[in-house]
C-alpha positions in Angstrom: -22.8 -2.3 10.8 -22.8 -3.2 14.5 -19.8 -5.6 14.0 -17.6 -2.7 13.1 -17.1 -1.7 16.7 -15.4 -5.0 17.3 -13.0 -4.7 14.4 -9.4 -5.3 15.5 -7.0 -2.3 15.4 -9.9 0.1 14.8 -8.9 3.7 15.6 -11.0 5.5 18.2 -11.7 8.2 15.5 -14.2 5.7 14.0 -16.5 5.9 17.0 -19.8 6.8 15.5 -18.8 5.7 12.0 -21.7 3.1 11.9 -24.3 5.9 11.8 -22.3 7.9 9.2 -22.0 4.8 7.0 -25.7 4.1 7.0 -26.5 7.8 6.3 -23.8 8.8 3.9 -21.9 5.9 2.4 -24.6 3.2 2.1 -26.8 5.3 -0.2 -23.8 5.7 -2.6 -22.9 2.0 -2.5 -26.4 0.6 -2.8 -26.9 1.5 -6.5 -23.5 -0.1 -7.3 -24.6 -3.5 -5.9 -26.7 -4.3 -9.0 -23.7 -3.5 -11.2 -21.4 -5.6 -9.0 -23.7 -8.6 -9.3 -23.8 -8.2 -13.1 -20.0 -8.0 -13.3 -19.7 -11.0 -11.0 -21.9 -13.0 -13.3 -19.9 -11.9 -16.3 -16.7 -12.9 -14.6 -18.0 -16.4 -13.9 -19.1 -16.6 -17.5 -15.6 -15.6 -18.7 -14.0 -18.2 -16.4 -16.4 -21.0 -17.6 -15.8 -20.0 -21.3 -12.0 -20.1 -20.7 -12.3 -23.6 -19.1 -14.4 -24.8 -22.0 -11.9 -23.5 -24.5 -9.0 -24.9 -22.5 -10.6 -28.4 -22.3 -11.3 -28.4 -26.1 -7.8 -27.2 -26.9 -6.2 -29.9 -24.6 -8.3 -32.6 -26.2 -7.5 -31.5 -29.7 -3.8 -31.0 -29.0 -3.3 -34.4 -27.4 -5.8 -36.7 -29.1 -5.7 -35.3 -32.6 -2.2 -33.7 -32.9 -0.5 -35.6 -30.1 1.3 -32.4 -29.2 1.8 -31.3 -25.6 3.3 -28.0 -27.0 0.0 -27.1 -28.5 -1.7 -28.1 -25.2 0.6 -25.6 -23.4 -0.3 -22.9 -25.9 -4.0 -23.6 -25.3 -3.4 -23.3 -21.6 -1.7 -19.9 -22.0 -4.5 -18.6 -24.3 -7.1 -19.7 -21.8 -5.2 -17.9 -19.0 -4.9 -14.8 -21.1 -8.6 -14.8 -21.8 -9.4 -15.0 -18.1 -7.0 -12.3 -17.1 -8.0 -9.8 -19.8 -11.7 -10.5 -19.4 -11.7 -10.1 -15.6 -9.6 -6.9 -15.8 -11.9 -5.5 -18.4 -15.1 -6.1 -16.5 -13.8 -5.2 -13.0 -11.9 -2.0 -13.7 -14.9 0.3 -14.0 -16.9 -1.0 -11.0 -13.8 -1.2 -8.9 -13.1 2.5 -9.4 -16.7 3.4 -8.5 -16.6 1.2 -5.3 -13.3 2.7 -4.3 -14.6 6.3 -4.7 -17.8 5.6 -2.8 -16.3 3.5 0.1 -12.8 4.9 0.6 -13.8 8.4 -0.4 -16.6 8.3 2.2 -14.3 7.1 4.9 -11.8 9.8 4.1 -14.6 12.4 4.2 -15.7 11.1 7.6 -12.1 11.8 8.9 -11.8 15.1 7.2 -9.2 13.9 4.7 -9.0 13.6 1.0 -8.9 10.4 -1.1 -7.5 10.2 -4.6 -7.8 7.1 -6.7 -6.7 8.3 -10.1 -3.2 9.7 -9.5 -0.4 8.6 -11.9 2.5 8.9 -9.4 2.9 8.6 -5.7 3.6 11.8 -3.8 7.3 12.8 -3.6 8.5 9.6 -5.4 11.7 11.3 -6.6 12.7 12.0 -3.0 12.1 8.3 -2.0 14.3 7.3 -5.0 17.1 9.8 -4.3 17.3 8.8 -0.7 17.3 5.1 -1.5 14.2 4.5 0.5 12.8 2.2 -2.2 14.7 -0.3 -4.4 15.9 0.7 -7.9 12.8 0.9 -10.2 11.8 2.3 -13.6 8.1 1.4 -13.7 5.5 3.0 -11.4 1.9 2.2 -10.6 0.1 4.4 -8.1 -2.9 3.2 -6.1 -5.0 5.1 -3.6 -3.7 8.3 -2.0 -4.9 9.6 1.3 -3.8 13.1 2.3 -4.7 16.0 4.5 -4.1 17.2 8.1 -4.6 14.9 11.0 -4.0 16.0 14.6 -2.2 19.0 13.3 0.1 17.1 11.1 0.0 17.5 7.3 0.7 14.2 5.5 0.3 12.2 2.3 0.1 8.4 2.1 0.5 6.8 -1.3 0.0 3.2 -2.2 2.5 2.2 -4.8 3.7 -0.8 -6.9 7.3 -0.2 -8.2 8.8 -2.5 -10.7 12.1 -2.9 -12.5 12.3 -3.9 -16.2 15.6 -5.0 -17.6 16.6 -3.7 -21.0 18.2 -7.0 -22.0 15.3 -9.4 -22.1 12.4 -7.1 -21.0 11.9 -9.1 -17.8 9.9 -7.3 -15.1 9.8 -7.9 -11.4 8.1 -6.0 -8.6 10.6 -4.5 -6.2 8.2 -2.6 -3.9 4.6 -3.0 -3.0 3.4 -0.9 -0.1 2.8 2.6 1.3 4.9 5.8 1.0 4.4 8.3 3.7 5.4 12.0 3.5 4.8 13.6 6.9 5.5 17.3 7.8 7.2 17.8 11.2 6.8 20.7 13.6 10.5 21.2 13.6 13.5 21.1 11.3 16.4 18.8 11.7 19.9 20.2 11.0 21.0 17.1 9.1 19.3 14.2 7.3 19.0 10.9 9.3 18.1 7.6 7.7 16.8 4.6 9.7 16.5 1.1 8.2 14.4 -1.4 10.1 16.3 -4.5 11.1 13.8 -6.6 9.3 15.8 -5.7 6.2 18.7 -7.8 7.7 20.7 -7.9 4.4 20.2 -4.3 3.0 20.3 -2.6 6.5 24.1 -2.6 6.5 24.5 -0.9 3.1 25.0 2.9 3.2 21.8 4.7 2.0 23.9 7.3 0.3 27.5 8.3 -0.2 29.1 9.8 2.9 26.6 8.3 5.3 27.9 7.5 8.8 26.7 4.6 10.8 25.7 5.9 14.3 23.7 2.9 15.5 26.1 2.4 18.4 25.3 5.8 19.8 21.6 5.4 19.4 21.2 2.9 22.2 17.4 3.0 22.4 16.9 2.5 18.7 19.7 -0.2 18.3 17.3 -3.2 18.7 15.0 -1.9 16.0 17.0 0.1 13.4 20.3 0.7 11.7 20.8 4.4 12.0 22.7 6.5 9.4 23.5 10.2 9.6 25.7 12.8 7.9 27.8 13.2 11.0 28.3 11.4 14.4 25.9 13.9 15.9 22.9 12.3 14.1 21.8 10.2 17.1 21.8 13.3 19.3 19.7 15.2 16.8 17.0 12.5 17.1 17.3 12.5 20.9 17.0 16.3 21.1 13.5 16.1 19.6 12.4 13.1 21.6 12.0 10.9 18.5 13.3 7.7 20.0 10.0 6.5 21.7 8.0 7.4 18.6 10.3 5.5 16.3 10.3 2.5 18.6 6.5 2.5 18.6 6.5 2.7 14.8 9.0 -0.2 14.5 6.7 -2.4 16.7 3.7 -1.5 14.6 5.4 -2.6 11.4 7.5 -5.3 13.0 6.6 -7.8 10.3 7.4 -5.5 7.4 10.5 -4.0 5.8 10.6 -0.3 6.5 12.9 2.7 5.8 12.6 6.3 7.1 14.5 9.5 6.3 14.3 12.7 8.2 15.0 15.4 5.7 14.6 19.0 6.8 11.1 19.5 8.2 9.7 16.2 6.8 10.0 12.5 7.4 9.6 10.1 4.5 8.6 6.5 5.3 8.5 3.5 3.0 6.8 0.4 4.3 6.6 -2.8 2.3 3.1 -3.8 3.6 1.3 -4.5 0.4 -2.1 -3.2 -0.6 -3.9 -1.9 2.5 -6.8 0.0 0.9 -8.2 -2.2 -1.9 -11.9 -2.4 -1.3 -11.9 -6.1 -1.6 -13.3 -8.8 -3.9 -16.2 -8.0 -6.2 -17.6 -11.4 -5.6 -18.9 -10.3 -2.2 -21.6 -7.7 -1.4 -20.3 -4.1 -1.4 -21.7 -3.4 2.1 -20.3 -6.6 3.6 -18.8 -6.4 7.1 -15.5 -7.8 6.0 -15.1 -5.2 3.2 -15.8 -2.2 5.4 -13.8 -3.6 8.3 -10.7 -4.0 6.1 -11.0 -0.4 4.8 -11.4 0.9 8.3 -8.4 -1.0 9.6 -6.3 0.3 6.7 -7.2 3.9 7.5 -6.5 3.2 11.2 -3.0 2.2 10.4 -2.4 5.4 8.4 -3.8 7.5 11.3 -1.6 5.9 13.9 1.5 6.3 11.7 0.8 10.0 11.3 0.0 10.4 15.0 3.5 9.1 15.9 4.9 12.4 14.7 2.2 14.7 16.2 3.3 17.5 18.5 
């Protein structure tokens, strides 16, 4: 694990993690490697079987029946076999790997890792404050929560979708992380910030009665559209010295769409940054440098986001 020390964006908290990995995590991962190899073989067998079925269906559809419609049906069936088969074989081992690797990293940091939650933390608040697009289907991924540098937080990975009632069509409207971070102070009014990366939606009011105070928030103007309940919102942020922290956060997620809402003694952050904690492909060894490095960098981003609001 010597390569881990050179991982980009690795948080200093992971100094000494190499030894911890070898002593605590590697013994948990090692027994799963045999199962991973077996699953990988089964997956290749499923893919090969689907290709064989597809080739036969194509030949029969075109040569015998002279029907491209049947060929298309054969293609769809082959694809369905592959998707169903891979999900069936990978689901169990994926959960075990997630528990061993991500759970081990969380324990090293003194945090908790949950991989079987049904809903992200405080989802209704994110919906009510319009921090995420309209959705009616929820899939929750990994949750990391605990106290870091004196700050209590919860970070949930979520995939939110919207299914129309007319034709049953479904589209993903959000894939990323939802942060709920406790603050050491209470703001007298709610303040919502929308990163300028959301160039179209940033000019829409996040809620009825919201007042655009971007002009008064000079430091934040290049990075956010700022909405408050009154014209005093920008002064509320300045009074608690939040501008430098918010600028740093905007630079960290400069390539992603992001929304924040200060509500009482908490800040809620929605970042469209995709899946950051998936343990990686099951077609590579469980203790591979790339797999562990990705997980460490994912946790590092979470820690730095929480630290932005540390006292």
